[in-house]
All heavy atoms as TSV, in Angstrom:
chain	resi	resn	atom	element	x	y	z
A	1	MET	N	N	-27.147	159.703	-170.675
A	1	MET	CA	C	-27.810	159.968	-169.417
A	1	MET	C	C	-27.929	158.705	-168.577
A	1	MET	O	O	-27.775	158.753	-167.383
A	1	MET	CB	C	-29.211	160.528	-169.672
A	1	MET	CG	C	-29.227	161.969	-170.027
A	1	MET	SD	S	-30.921	162.506	-169.991
A	1	MET	CE	C	-30.630	164.223	-170.041
A	2	ALA	N	N	-28.235	157.604	-169.191
A	2	ALA	CA	C	-28.391	156.356	-168.449
A	2	ALA	C	C	-27.093	156.012	-167.727
A	2	ALA	O	O	-27.119	155.416	-166.666
A	2	ALA	CB	C	-28.789	155.237	-169.395
A	3	ARG	N	N	-25.987	156.412	-168.327
A	3	ARG	CA	C	-24.701	156.110	-167.710
A	3	ARG	C	C	-24.561	156.837	-166.371
A	3	ARG	O	O	-24.072	156.293	-165.399
A	3	ARG	CB	C	-23.590	156.523	-168.669
A	3	ARG	CG	C	-22.237	156.163	-168.158
A	3	ARG	CD	C	-21.198	156.483	-169.203
A	3	ARG	NE	N	-19.899	156.144	-168.695
A	3	ARG	CZ	C	-18.788	156.714	-169.049
A	3	ARG	NH1	N	-18.809	157.678	-169.955
A	3	ARG	NH2	N	-17.656	156.350	-168.553
A	4	GLY	N	N	-25.001	158.092	-166.285
A	4	GLY	CA	C	-24.921	158.860	-165.050
A	4	GLY	C	C	-25.777	158.265	-163.947
A	4	GLY	O	O	-25.391	158.229	-162.790
A	5	VAL	N	N	-26.932	157.778	-164.288
A	5	VAL	CA	C	-27.818	157.168	-163.303
A	5	VAL	C	C	-27.191	155.886	-162.759
A	5	VAL	O	O	-27.179	155.644	-161.565
A	5	VAL	CB	C	-29.204	156.886	-163.918
A	5	VAL	CG1	C	-30.068	156.104	-162.954
A	5	VAL	CG2	C	-29.874	158.186	-164.316
A	6	ALA	N	N	-26.664	155.086	-163.652
A	6	ALA	CA	C	-26.045	153.833	-163.218
A	6	ALA	C	C	-24.847	154.118	-162.324
A	6	ALA	O	O	-24.610	153.416	-161.343
A	6	ALA	CB	C	-25.620	153.007	-164.426
A	7	ARG	N	N	-24.113	155.138	-162.648
A	7	ARG	CA	C	-22.946	155.489	-161.851
A	7	ARG	C	C	-23.373	155.926	-160.445
A	7	ARG	O	O	-22.760	155.559	-159.461
A	7	ARG	CB	C	-22.199	156.607	-162.551
A	7	ARG	CG	C	-20.854	156.860	-162.003
A	7	ARG	CD	C	-20.115	157.802	-162.918
A	7	ARG	NE	N	-18.922	158.243	-162.256
A	7	ARG	CZ	C	-18.198	159.264	-162.620
A	7	ARG	NH1	N	-18.550	159.974	-163.670
A	7	ARG	NH2	N	-17.127	159.598	-161.968
A	8	GLY	N	N	-24.424	156.709	-160.350
A	8	GLY	CA	C	-24.943	157.126	-159.057
A	8	GLY	C	C	-25.444	155.940	-158.256
A	8	GLY	O	O	-25.267	155.868	-157.040
A	9	ASP	N	N	-26.075	155.021	-158.943
A	9	ASP	CA	C	-26.574	153.817	-158.292
A	9	ASP	C	C	-25.409	152.994	-157.741
A	9	ASP	O	O	-25.479	152.458	-156.637
A	9	ASP	CB	C	-27.403	152.994	-159.284
A	9	ASP	CG	C	-28.056	151.806	-158.610
A	9	ASP	OD1	O	-28.625	151.995	-157.523
A	9	ASP	OD2	O	-27.976	150.707	-159.178
A	10	GLN	N	N	-24.330	152.919	-158.497
A	10	GLN	CA	C	-23.156	152.166	-158.045
A	10	GLN	C	C	-22.568	152.800	-156.789
A	10	GLN	O	O	-22.181	152.106	-155.853
A	10	GLN	CB	C	-22.097	152.110	-159.156
A	10	GLN	CG	C	-20.850	151.327	-158.773
A	10	GLN	CD	C	-21.136	149.868	-158.513
A	10	GLN	OE1	O	-21.900	149.245	-159.235
A	10	GLN	NE2	N	-20.525	149.311	-157.478
A	11	ARG	N	N	-22.512	154.104	-156.752
A	11	ARG	CA	C	-21.998	154.795	-155.569
A	11	ARG	C	C	-22.859	154.467	-154.348
A	11	ARG	O	O	-22.335	154.231	-153.266
A	11	ARG	CB	C	-21.998	156.312	-155.794
A	11	ARG	CG	C	-20.911	156.775	-156.706
A	11	ARG	CD	C	-20.933	158.276	-156.809
A	11	ARG	NE	N	-19.971	158.724	-157.801
A	11	ARG	CZ	C	-20.135	159.770	-158.575
A	11	ARG	NH1	N	-21.231	160.497	-158.500
A	11	ARG	NH2	N	-19.207	160.118	-159.432
A	12	GLU	N	N	-24.156	154.498	-154.564
A	12	GLU	CA	C	-25.068	154.195	-153.449
A	12	GLU	C	C	-24.879	152.762	-152.960
A	12	GLU	O	O	-24.822	152.503	-151.761
A	12	GLU	CB	C	-26.523	154.416	-153.887
A	12	GLU	CG	C	-27.529	154.177	-152.791
A	12	GLU	CD	C	-27.364	155.087	-151.593
A	12	GLU	OE1	O	-26.891	156.228	-151.768
A	12	GLU	OE2	O	-27.684	154.644	-150.476
A	13	ARG	N	N	-24.736	151.834	-153.887
A	13	ARG	CA	C	-24.503	150.436	-153.490
A	13	ARG	C	C	-23.175	150.297	-152.762
A	13	ARG	O	O	-23.068	149.559	-151.782
A	13	ARG	CB	C	-24.547	149.520	-154.708
A	13	ARG	CG	C	-25.982	149.188	-155.119
A	13	ARG	CD	C	-26.011	148.140	-156.182
A	13	ARG	NE	N	-25.869	148.839	-157.463
A	13	ARG	CZ	C	-25.389	148.317	-158.577
A	13	ARG	NH1	N	-25.017	147.063	-158.594
A	13	ARG	NH2	N	-25.289	149.031	-159.676
A	14	ASP	N	N	-22.144	151.013	-153.235
A	14	ASP	CA	C	-20.845	150.966	-152.563
A	14	ASP	C	C	-20.938	151.529	-151.152
A	14	ASP	O	O	-20.339	150.999	-150.216
A	14	ASP	CB	C	-19.801	151.740	-153.369
A	14	ASP	CG	C	-19.359	151.001	-154.612
A	14	ASP	OD1	O	-19.630	149.784	-154.708
A	14	ASP	OD2	O	-18.739	151.633	-155.489
A	15	ARG	N	N	-21.689	152.599	-150.983
A	15	ARG	CA	C	-21.875	153.177	-149.643
A	15	ARG	C	C	-22.563	152.183	-148.717
A	15	ARG	O	O	-22.182	152.023	-147.553
A	15	ARG	CB	C	-22.709	154.458	-149.721
A	15	ARG	CG	C	-21.959	155.639	-150.240
A	15	ARG	CD	C	-22.782	156.912	-150.092
A	15	ARG	NE	N	-22.165	157.973	-150.871
A	15	ARG	CZ	C	-22.666	158.491	-151.984
A	15	ARG	NH1	N	-23.826	158.066	-152.457
A	15	ARG	NH2	N	-22.038	159.439	-152.629
A	16	GLN	N	N	-23.582	151.520	-149.229
A	16	GLN	CA	C	-24.307	150.549	-148.414
A	16	GLN	C	C	-23.403	149.382	-148.038
A	16	GLN	O	O	-23.426	148.910	-146.895
A	16	GLN	CB	C	-25.536	150.036	-149.160
A	16	GLN	CG	C	-26.629	151.067	-149.286
A	16	GLN	CD	C	-27.773	150.600	-150.171
A	16	GLN	OE1	O	-27.673	149.574	-150.835
A	16	GLN	NE2	N	-28.859	151.370	-150.199
A	17	ARG	N	N	-22.604	148.916	-148.966
A	17	ARG	CA	C	-21.691	147.806	-148.677
A	17	ARG	C	C	-20.644	148.219	-147.652
A	17	ARG	O	O	-20.321	147.464	-146.731
A	17	ARG	CB	C	-20.996	147.334	-149.958
A	17	ARG	CG	C	-21.928	146.578	-150.890
A	17	ARG	CD	C	-21.224	146.157	-152.157
A	17	ARG	NE	N	-20.124	145.265	-151.859
A	17	ARG	CZ	C	-18.989	145.186	-152.543
A	17	ARG	NH1	N	-18.809	145.940	-153.603
A	17	ARG	NH2	N	-18.056	144.341	-152.203
A	18	ALA	N	N	-20.116	149.436	-147.799
A	18	ALA	CA	C	-19.112	149.921	-146.853
A	18	ALA	C	C	-19.714	150.070	-145.456
A	18	ALA	O	O	-19.080	149.731	-144.455
A	18	ALA	CB	C	-18.542	151.254	-147.327
A	19	GLN	N	N	-20.930	150.572	-145.382
A	19	GLN	CA	C	-21.593	150.724	-144.094
A	19	GLN	C	C	-21.848	149.370	-143.445
A	19	GLN	O	O	-21.701	149.214	-142.238
A	19	GLN	CB	C	-22.908	151.470	-144.271
A	19	GLN	CG	C	-23.589	151.805	-142.967
A	19	GLN	CD	C	-24.858	152.611	-143.172
A	19	GLN	OE1	O	-25.318	152.769	-144.293
A	19	GLN	NE2	N	-25.407	153.120	-142.102
A	20	ALA	N	N	-22.191	148.387	-144.236
A	20	ALA	CA	C	-22.445	147.049	-143.705
A	20	ALA	C	C	-21.164	146.422	-143.159
A	20	ALA	O	O	-21.206	145.630	-142.216
A	20	ALA	CB	C	-23.037	146.153	-144.783
A	21	ARG	N	N	-20.016	146.792	-143.716
A	21	ARG	CA	C	-18.745	146.227	-143.279
A	21	ARG	C	C	-18.192	146.906	-142.033
A	21	ARG	O	O	-17.338	146.344	-141.359
A	21	ARG	CB	C	-17.705	146.326	-144.391
A	21	ARG	CG	C	-17.886	145.262	-145.447
A	21	ARG	CD	C	-16.793	145.347	-146.447
A	21	ARG	NE	N	-17.357	146.038	-147.603
A	21	ARG	CZ	C	-16.681	146.546	-148.605
A	21	ARG	NH1	N	-15.392	146.466	-148.625
A	21	ARG	NH2	N	-17.273	147.135	-149.603
A	22	ARG	N	N	-18.650	148.121	-141.747
A	22	ARG	CA	C	-18.147	148.840	-140.575
A	22	ARG	C	C	-18.598	148.141	-139.307
A	22	ARG	O	O	-19.745	147.721	-139.197
A	22	ARG	CB	C	-18.674	150.279	-140.556
A	22	ARG	CG	C	-17.962	151.168	-141.496
A	22	ARG	CD	C	-18.399	152.603	-141.288
A	22	ARG	NE	N	-18.372	153.263	-142.584
A	22	ARG	CZ	C	-19.369	153.903	-143.154
A	22	ARG	NH1	N	-20.514	154.020	-142.528
A	22	ARG	NH2	N	-19.242	154.441	-144.329
A	23	PRO	N	N	-17.694	148.065	-138.319
A	23	PRO	CA	C	-18.110	147.458	-137.048
A	23	PRO	C	C	-19.100	148.371	-136.331
A	23	PRO	O	O	-19.052	149.589	-136.462
A	23	PRO	CB	C	-16.806	147.346	-136.267
A	23	PRO	CG	C	-15.905	148.357	-136.870
A	23	PRO	CD	C	-16.308	148.472	-138.313
A	24	VAL	N	N	-19.959	147.755	-135.573
A	24	VAL	CA	C	-20.959	148.509	-134.827
A	24	VAL	C	C	-20.261	149.133	-133.618
A	24	VAL	O	O	-19.559	148.446	-132.877
A	24	VAL	CB	C	-22.102	147.582	-134.362
A	24	VAL	CG1	C	-23.112	148.347	-133.519
A	24	VAL	CG2	C	-22.766	146.935	-135.556
A	25	ALA	N	N	-20.447	150.424	-133.431
A	25	ALA	CA	C	-19.827	151.125	-132.307
A	25	ALA	C	C	-20.477	150.674	-131.006
A	25	ALA	O	O	-21.696	150.617	-130.899
A	25	ALA	CB	C	-19.971	152.624	-132.476
A	26	LYS	N	N	-19.641	150.325	-130.025
A	26	LYS	CA	C	-20.151	149.875	-128.733
A	26	LYS	C	C	-19.799	150.912	-127.670
A	26	LYS	O	O	-18.861	151.665	-127.812
A	26	LYS	CB	C	-19.508	148.548	-128.334
A	26	LYS	CG	C	-19.813	147.405	-129.260
A	26	LYS	CD	C	-19.330	146.097	-128.705
A	26	LYS	CE	C	-17.832	146.005	-128.732
A	26	LYS	NZ	N	-17.313	144.731	-128.311
A	27	GLY	N	N	-20.538	150.892	-126.594
A	27	GLY	CA	C	-20.174	151.687	-125.441
A	27	GLY	C	C	-20.787	153.072	-125.406
A	27	GLY	O	O	-21.068	153.579	-124.339
A	28	ARG	N	N	-20.983	153.704	-126.500
A	28	ARG	CA	C	-21.512	155.065	-126.507
A	28	ARG	C	C	-23.033	155.090	-126.507
A	28	ARG	O	O	-23.617	156.138	-126.320
A	28	ARG	CB	C	-20.993	155.838	-127.722
A	28	ARG	CG	C	-19.508	156.043	-127.694
A	28	ARG	CD	C	-19.138	156.977	-126.588
A	28	ARG	NE	N	-17.696	157.169	-126.550
A	28	ARG	CZ	C	-17.086	157.831	-125.616
A	28	ARG	NH1	N	-17.761	158.358	-124.631
A	28	ARG	NH2	N	-15.784	157.966	-125.643
A	29	ASP	N	N	-23.664	153.979	-126.681
A	29	ASP	CA	C	-25.116	153.924	-126.716
A	29	ASP	C	C	-25.698	153.577	-125.344
A	29	ASP	O	O	-26.771	153.007	-125.248
A	29	ASP	CB	C	-25.584	152.886	-127.743
A	29	ASP	CG	C	-25.187	153.269	-129.149
A	29	ASP	OD1	O	-24.996	154.466	-129.408
A	29	ASP	OD2	O	-25.077	152.365	-129.993
A	30	ASP	N	N	-24.973	153.913	-124.282
A	30	ASP	CA	C	-25.457	153.565	-122.954
A	30	ASP	C	C	-26.385	154.623	-122.377
A	30	ASP	O	O	-26.920	154.443	-121.286
A	30	ASP	CB	C	-24.286	153.299	-122.003
A	30	ASP	CG	C	-23.301	154.455	-121.962
A	30	ASP	OD1	O	-23.573	155.510	-122.554
A	30	ASP	OD2	O	-22.240	154.287	-121.321
A	31	GLY	N	N	-26.591	155.750	-123.070
A	31	GLY	CA	C	-27.518	156.772	-122.624
A	31	GLY	C	C	-26.998	157.627	-121.487
A	31	GLY	O	O	-27.758	158.325	-120.842
A	32	LEU	N	N	-25.696	157.579	-121.226
A	32	LEU	CA	C	-25.119	158.357	-120.139
A	32	LEU	C	C	-24.433	159.608	-120.675
A	32	LEU	O	O	-23.912	159.613	-121.785
A	32	LEU	CB	C	-24.075	157.526	-119.379
A	32	LEU	CG	C	-24.573	156.270	-118.694
A	32	LEU	CD1	C	-23.400	155.514	-118.077
A	32	LEU	CD2	C	-25.593	156.593	-117.638
A	33	THR	N	N	-24.412	160.629	-119.838
A	33	THR	CA	C	-23.661	161.831	-120.193
A	33	THR	C	C	-22.185	161.552	-119.903
A	33	THR	O	O	-21.866	160.606	-119.152
A	33	THR	CB	C	-24.134	163.039	-119.359
A	33	THR	OG1	O	-23.828	162.787	-117.985
A	33	THR	CG2	C	-25.618	163.297	-119.536
A	34	PRO	N	N	-21.294	162.350	-120.438
A	34	PRO	CA	C	-19.862	162.132	-120.142
A	34	PRO	C	C	-19.550	162.164	-118.640
A	34	PRO	O	O	-18.740	161.376	-118.161
A	34	PRO	CB	C	-19.172	163.279	-120.870
A	34	PRO	CG	C	-20.090	163.601	-122.002
A	34	PRO	CD	C	-21.476	163.373	-121.460
A	35	GLU	N	N	-20.220	163.038	-117.914
A	35	GLU	CA	C	-19.998	163.115	-116.464
A	35	GLU	C	C	-20.463	161.833	-115.773
A	35	GLU	O	O	-19.764	161.279	-114.915
A	35	GLU	CB	C	-20.737	164.324	-115.882
A	35	GLU	CG	C	-20.528	164.492	-114.393
A	35	GLU	CD	C	-19.088	164.728	-113.993
A	35	GLU	OE1	O	-18.328	165.307	-114.794
A	35	GLU	OE2	O	-18.712	164.316	-112.878
A	36	GLN	N	N	-21.623	161.327	-116.148
A	36	GLN	CA	C	-22.124	160.079	-115.567
A	36	GLN	C	C	-21.203	158.921	-115.911
A	36	GLN	O	O	-20.952	158.047	-115.087
A	36	GLN	CB	C	-23.532	159.790	-116.076
A	36	GLN	CG	C	-24.583	160.737	-115.564
A	36	GLN	CD	C	-25.916	160.550	-116.268
A	36	GLN	OE1	O	-25.956	160.197	-117.447
A	36	GLN	NE2	N	-27.006	160.818	-115.571
A	37	ARG	N	N	-20.682	158.925	-117.132
A	37	ARG	CA	C	-19.771	157.868	-117.561
A	37	ARG	C	C	-18.480	157.907	-116.733
A	37	ARG	O	O	-17.962	156.877	-116.302
A	37	ARG	CB	C	-19.462	158.039	-119.053
A	37	ARG	CG	C	-18.868	156.824	-119.687
A	37	ARG	CD	C	-18.746	156.978	-121.195
A	37	ARG	NE	N	-20.052	157.008	-121.827
A	37	ARG	CZ	C	-20.553	158.049	-122.501
A	37	ARG	NH1	N	-19.841	159.133	-122.663
A	37	ARG	NH2	N	-21.748	158.005	-123.032
A	38	ARG	N	N	-17.962	159.129	-116.483
A	38	ARG	CA	C	-16.751	159.272	-115.657
A	38	ARG	C	C	-16.991	158.763	-114.243
A	38	ARG	O	O	-16.135	158.073	-113.672
A	38	ARG	CB	C	-16.315	160.739	-115.608
A	38	ARG	CG	C	-15.465	161.168	-116.785
A	38	ARG	CD	C	-14.846	162.526	-116.533
A	38	ARG	NE	N	-15.838	163.595	-116.642
A	38	ARG	CZ	C	-16.181	164.196	-117.759
A	38	ARG	NH1	N	-15.610	163.849	-118.887
A	38	ARG	NH2	N	-17.084	165.152	-117.762
A	39	GLU	N	N	-18.151	159.108	-113.671
A	39	GLU	CA	C	-18.467	158.643	-112.319
A	39	GLU	C	C	-18.558	157.121	-112.270
A	39	GLU	O	O	-18.051	156.489	-111.344
A	39	GLU	CB	C	-19.785	159.261	-111.846
A	39	GLU	CG	C	-19.696	160.740	-111.566
A	39	GLU	CD	C	-21.034	161.361	-111.245
A	39	GLU	OE1	O	-22.039	160.626	-111.130
A	39	GLU	OE2	O	-21.086	162.599	-111.111
A	40	ARG	N	N	-19.205	156.535	-113.267
A	40	ARG	CA	C	-19.343	155.078	-113.325
A	40	ARG	C	C	-17.970	154.416	-113.429
A	40	ARG	O	O	-17.670	153.448	-112.725
A	40	ARG	CB	C	-20.206	154.691	-114.532
A	40	ARG	CG	C	-20.383	153.191	-114.696
A	40	ARG	CD	C	-20.896	152.824	-116.050
A	40	ARG	NE	N	-19.926	153.209	-117.070
A	40	ARG	CZ	C	-20.167	153.252	-118.364
A	40	ARG	NH1	N	-21.351	152.951	-118.824
A	40	ARG	NH2	N	-19.233	153.592	-119.228
A	41	ASP	N	N	-17.128	154.965	-114.297
A	41	ASP	CA	C	-15.804	154.387	-114.490
A	41	ASP	C	C	-14.942	154.547	-113.235
A	41	ASP	O	O	-14.194	153.640	-112.868
A	41	ASP	CB	C	-15.115	155.029	-115.689
A	41	ASP	CG	C	-15.807	154.692	-116.995
A	41	ASP	OD1	O	-16.651	153.773	-117.012
A	41	ASP	OD2	O	-15.511	155.357	-118.008
A	42	ALA	N	N	-15.049	155.716	-112.572
A	42	ALA	CA	C	-14.279	155.935	-111.346
A	42	ALA	C	C	-14.697	154.943	-110.266
A	42	ALA	O	O	-13.850	154.393	-109.550
A	42	ALA	CB	C	-14.465	157.368	-110.857
A	43	LYS	N	N	-15.995	154.718	-110.143
A	43	LYS	CA	C	-16.495	153.768	-109.149
A	43	LYS	C	C	-15.984	152.353	-109.450
A	43	LYS	O	O	-15.569	151.621	-108.554
A	43	LYS	CB	C	-18.019	153.782	-109.134
A	43	LYS	CG	C	-18.626	152.913	-108.071
A	43	LYS	CD	C	-20.136	152.999	-108.083
A	43	LYS	CE	C	-20.747	152.070	-107.062
A	43	LYS	NZ	N	-22.208	152.058	-107.129
A	44	ALA	N	N	-16.001	151.989	-110.731
A	44	ALA	CA	C	-15.517	150.660	-111.116
A	44	ALA	C	C	-14.031	150.509	-110.794
A	44	ALA	O	O	-13.590	149.453	-110.314
A	44	ALA	CB	C	-15.772	150.421	-112.600
A	45	LEU	N	N	-13.248	151.562	-111.026
A	45	LEU	CA	C	-11.817	151.498	-110.724
A	45	LEU	C	C	-11.575	151.393	-109.220
A	45	LEU	O	O	-10.680	150.656	-108.782
A	45	LEU	CB	C	-11.105	152.734	-111.275
A	45	LEU	CG	C	-10.882	152.741	-112.784
A	45	LEU	CD1	C	-10.332	154.076	-113.231
A	45	LEU	CD2	C	-9.942	151.618	-113.180
A	46	GLN	N	N	-12.368	152.122	-108.425
A	46	GLN	CA	C	-12.228	152.035	-106.971
A	46	GLN	C	C	-12.552	150.632	-106.482
A	46	GLN	O	O	-11.848	150.082	-105.626
A	46	GLN	CB	C	-13.150	153.049	-106.300
A	46	GLN	CG	C	-12.700	154.478	-106.465
A	46	GLN	CD	C	-13.726	155.482	-105.960
A	46	GLN	OE1	O	-14.852	155.108	-105.630
A	46	GLN	NE2	N	-13.331	156.740	-105.910
A	47	GLU	N	N	-13.604	150.040	-107.028
A	47	GLU	CA	C	-13.969	148.682	-106.626
A	47	GLU	C	C	-12.885	147.690	-107.017
A	47	GLU	O	O	-12.547	146.784	-106.252
A	47	GLU	CB	C	-15.303	148.295	-107.250
A	47	GLU	CG	C	-16.483	149.059	-106.686
A	47	GLU	CD	C	-17.770	148.804	-107.431
A	47	GLU	OE1	O	-17.759	148.055	-108.438
A	47	GLU	OE2	O	-18.808	149.346	-107.020
A	48	LYS	N	N	-12.324	147.886	-108.194
A	48	LYS	CA	C	-11.259	146.993	-108.653
A	48	LYS	C	C	-10.031	147.114	-107.750
A	48	LYS	O	O	-9.418	146.111	-107.378
A	48	LYS	CB	C	-10.892	147.338	-110.098
A	48	LYS	CG	C	-9.843	146.444	-110.699
A	48	LYS	CD	C	-9.576	146.798	-112.139
A	48	LYS	CE	C	-8.506	145.934	-112.737
A	48	LYS	NZ	N	-8.232	146.291	-114.130
A	49	ALA	N	N	-9.674	148.353	-107.390
A	49	ALA	CA	C	-8.524	148.571	-106.506
A	49	ALA	C	C	-8.780	147.958	-105.133
A	49	ALA	O	O	-7.867	147.378	-104.524
A	49	ALA	CB	C	-8.241	150.062	-106.380
A	50	ALA	N	N	-10.019	148.071	-104.642
A	50	ALA	CA	C	-10.358	147.490	-103.339
A	50	ALA	C	C	-10.248	145.970	-103.387
A	50	ALA	O	O	-9.719	145.346	-102.454
A	50	ALA	CB	C	-11.763	147.918	-102.929
A	51	ARG	N	N	-10.726	145.358	-104.462
A	51	ARG	CA	C	-10.619	143.893	-104.599
A	51	ARG	C	C	-9.159	143.465	-104.669
A	51	ARG	O	O	-8.760	142.472	-104.056
A	51	ARG	CB	C	-11.344	143.426	-105.858
A	51	ARG	CG	C	-12.840	143.338	-105.724
A	51	ARG	CD	C	-13.475	142.562	-106.858
A	51	ARG	NE	N	-13.100	143.056	-108.174
A	51	ARG	CZ	C	-13.769	143.964	-108.874
A	51	ARG	NH1	N	-14.873	144.483	-108.380
A	51	ARG	NH2	N	-13.358	144.345	-110.064
A	52	LYS	N	N	-8.372	144.231	-105.402
A	52	LYS	CA	C	-6.958	143.890	-105.548
A	52	LYS	C	C	-6.238	144.024	-104.207
A	52	LYS	O	O	-5.402	143.191	-103.851
A	52	LYS	CB	C	-6.319	144.790	-106.597
A	52	LYS	CG	C	-4.965	144.319	-107.047
A	52	LYS	CD	C	-4.516	145.057	-108.275
A	52	LYS	CE	C	-3.249	144.457	-108.820
A	52	LYS	NZ	N	-2.825	145.068	-110.061
A	53	ALA	N	N	-6.574	145.070	-103.445
A	53	ALA	CA	C	-5.967	145.263	-102.128
A	53	ALA	C	C	-6.371	144.147	-101.183
A	53	ALA	O	O	-5.551	143.646	-100.416
A	53	ALA	CB	C	-6.365	146.619	-101.565
A	54	ALA	N	N	-7.638	143.749	-101.237
A	54	ALA	CA	C	-8.105	142.666	-100.378
A	54	ALA	C	C	-7.418	141.352	-100.746
A	54	ALA	O	O	-7.039	140.572	-99.870
A	54	ALA	CB	C	-9.617	142.523	-100.493
A	55	GLN	N	N	-7.236	141.138	-102.027
A	55	GLN	CA	C	-6.571	139.915	-102.477
A	55	GLN	C	C	-5.103	139.926	-102.046
A	55	GLN	O	O	-4.572	138.915	-101.610
A	55	GLN	CB	C	-6.666	139.794	-103.996
A	55	GLN	CG	C	-6.085	138.518	-104.544
A	55	GLN	CD	C	-6.160	138.447	-106.062
A	55	GLN	OE1	O	-6.367	139.465	-106.715
A	55	GLN	NE2	N	-5.991	137.280	-106.613
A	56	ALA	N	N	-4.464	141.080	-102.147
A	56	ALA	CA	C	-3.062	141.186	-101.750
A	56	ALA	C	C	-2.924	140.995	-100.239
A	56	ALA	O	O	-1.967	140.385	-99.773
A	56	ALA	CB	C	-2.504	142.542	-102.167
A	57	ALA	N	N	-3.878	141.493	-99.485
A	57	ALA	CA	C	-3.830	141.336	-98.025
A	57	ALA	C	C	-4.078	139.890	-97.618
A	57	ALA	O	O	-3.432	139.374	-96.718
A	57	ALA	CB	C	-4.863	142.250	-97.374
A	58	GLY	N	N	-4.988	139.233	-98.320
A	58	GLY	CA	C	-5.318	137.852	-97.983
A	58	GLY	C	C	-4.270	136.866	-98.447
A	58	GLY	O	O	-3.865	135.979	-97.714
A	59	GLY	N	N	-3.781	137.007	-99.656
A	59	GLY	CA	C	-2.812	136.059	-100.203
A	59	GLY	C	C	-1.469	136.708	-100.463
A	59	GLY	O	O	-0.638	136.188	-101.179
A	60	GLY	N	N	-1.237	137.854	-99.874
A	60	GLY	CA	C	-0.008	138.599	-100.115
A	60	GLY	C	C	1.226	137.933	-99.556
A	60	GLY	O	O	2.328	138.124	-100.047
A	61	ASP	N	N	1.079	137.107	-98.495
A	61	ASP	CA	C	2.233	136.473	-97.875
A	61	ASP	C	C	2.933	135.528	-98.843
A	61	ASP	O	O	4.154	135.493	-98.924
A	61	ASP	CB	C	1.815	135.700	-96.623
A	61	ASP	CG	C	1.299	136.627	-95.537
A	61	ASP	OD1	O	1.683	137.819	-95.556
A	61	ASP	OD2	O	0.515	136.166	-94.688
A	62	ALA	N	N	2.164	134.769	-99.596
A	62	ALA	CA	C	2.743	133.815	-100.537
A	62	ALA	C	C	3.476	134.556	-101.658
A	62	ALA	O	O	4.563	134.177	-102.058
A	62	ALA	CB	C	1.665	132.915	-101.121
A	63	LYS	N	N	2.869	135.631	-102.122
A	63	LYS	CA	C	3.494	136.403	-103.194
A	63	LYS	C	C	4.750	137.106	-102.692
A	63	LYS	O	O	5.738	137.201	-103.384
A	63	LYS	CB	C	2.513	137.428	-103.765
A	63	LYS	CG	C	1.403	136.815	-104.555
A	63	LYS	CD	C	0.496	137.884	-105.115
A	63	LYS	CE	C	-0.644	137.250	-105.906
A	63	LYS	NZ	N	-1.541	138.262	-106.422
A	64	ALA	N	N	4.713	137.614	-101.455
A	64	ALA	CA	C	5.860	138.334	-100.893
A	64	ALA	C	C	7.045	137.370	-100.740
A	64	ALA	O	O	8.190	137.728	-100.989
A	64	ALA	CB	C	5.499	138.948	-99.548
A	65	GLY	N	N	6.745	136.137	-100.350
A	65	GLY	CA	C	7.828	135.155	-100.185
A	65	GLY	C	C	8.498	134.856	-101.503
A	65	GLY	O	O	9.705	134.760	-101.615
A	66	LYS	N	N	7.690	134.739	-102.565
A	66	LYS	CA	C	8.246	134.478	-103.886
A	66	LYS	C	C	9.067	135.665	-104.370
A	66	LYS	O	O	10.147	135.516	-104.895
A	66	LYS	CB	C	7.132	134.182	-104.897
A	66	LYS	CG	C	6.436	132.862	-104.700
A	66	LYS	CD	C	5.359	132.680	-105.738
A	66	LYS	CE	C	4.602	131.395	-105.534
A	66	LYS	NZ	N	3.514	131.260	-106.511
A	67	GLY	N	N	8.551	136.863	-104.162
A	67	GLY	CA	C	9.238	138.069	-104.610
A	67	GLY	C	C	10.547	138.261	-103.885
A	67	GLY	O	O	11.544	138.655	-104.440
A	68	ALA	N	N	10.566	137.967	-102.578
A	68	ALA	CA	C	11.774	138.128	-101.780
A	68	ALA	C	C	12.836	137.135	-102.245
A	68	ALA	O	O	14.017	137.454	-102.294
A	68	ALA	CB	C	11.464	137.935	-100.294
A	69	GLY	N	N	12.400	135.944	-102.597
A	69	GLY	CA	C	13.345	134.944	-103.078
A	69	GLY	C	C	13.974	135.347	-104.393
A	69	GLY	O	O	15.162	135.153	-104.630
A	70	LYS	N	N	13.192	135.952	-105.258
A	70	LYS	CA	C	13.708	136.374	-106.550
A	70	LYS	C	C	14.720	137.496	-106.379
A	70	LYS	O	O	15.766	137.510	-106.991
A	70	LYS	CB	C	12.574	136.824	-107.469
A	70	LYS	CG	C	11.723	135.687	-107.976
A	70	LYS	CD	C	10.649	136.210	-108.903
A	70	LYS	CE	C	9.767	135.080	-109.400
A	70	LYS	NZ	N	8.688	135.570	-110.258
A	71	SER	N	N	14.392	138.487	-105.535
A	71	SER	CA	C	15.313	139.593	-105.387
A	71	SER	C	C	16.569	139.163	-104.632
A	71	SER	O	O	17.645	139.666	-104.860
A	71	SER	CB	C	14.658	140.797	-104.704
A	71	SER	OG	O	13.880	140.407	-103.630
A	72	ALA	N	N	16.441	138.172	-103.744
A	72	ALA	CA	C	17.615	137.671	-103.033
A	72	ALA	C	C	18.538	136.952	-104.017
A	72	ALA	O	O	19.755	137.022	-103.904
A	72	ALA	CB	C	17.196	136.736	-101.917
A	73	GLY	N	N	17.963	136.304	-104.997
A	73	GLY	CA	C	18.775	135.588	-105.989
A	73	GLY	C	C	19.484	136.523	-106.938
A	73	GLY	O	O	20.556	136.226	-107.449
A	74	LYS	N	N	18.892	137.704	-107.182
A	74	LYS	CA	C	19.505	138.660	-108.099
A	74	LYS	C	C	20.723	139.335	-107.487
A	74	LYS	O	O	21.608	139.756	-108.182
A	74	LYS	CB	C	18.483	139.728	-108.509
A	74	LYS	CG	C	17.408	139.194	-109.420
A	74	LYS	CD	C	16.470	140.292	-109.820
A	74	LYS	CE	C	15.372	139.768	-110.720
A	74	LYS	NZ	N	14.424	140.801	-111.100
A	75	LYS	N	N	20.749	139.440	-106.158
A	75	LYS	CA	C	21.866	140.142	-105.515
A	75	LYS	C	C	23.076	139.335	-105.581
A	75	LYS	O	O	23.842	138.803	-105.759
A	75	LYS	CB	C	21.548	140.420	-104.048
A	75	LYS	CG	C	20.478	141.463	-103.906
A	75	LYS	CD	C	20.240	141.749	-102.463
A	75	LYS	CE	C	19.154	142.767	-102.269
A	75	LYS	NZ	N	18.852	143.031	-100.923
């Protein structure tokens, strides 16, 4: 009988060790519903696209010159 108890104890210790090794899940503990999360992510993507467009408009001339030179060299 003592063998069965020790075996159960070993399983419990193994479970605890395995749980301690698992990485902590991030991102899902933000308290948002899936719909709220989608809205937040969509807004973040829109802001990112707006920043990228503004950057391309402001410094796009330098990049366009480099790109044109590369494609001219390939022809």
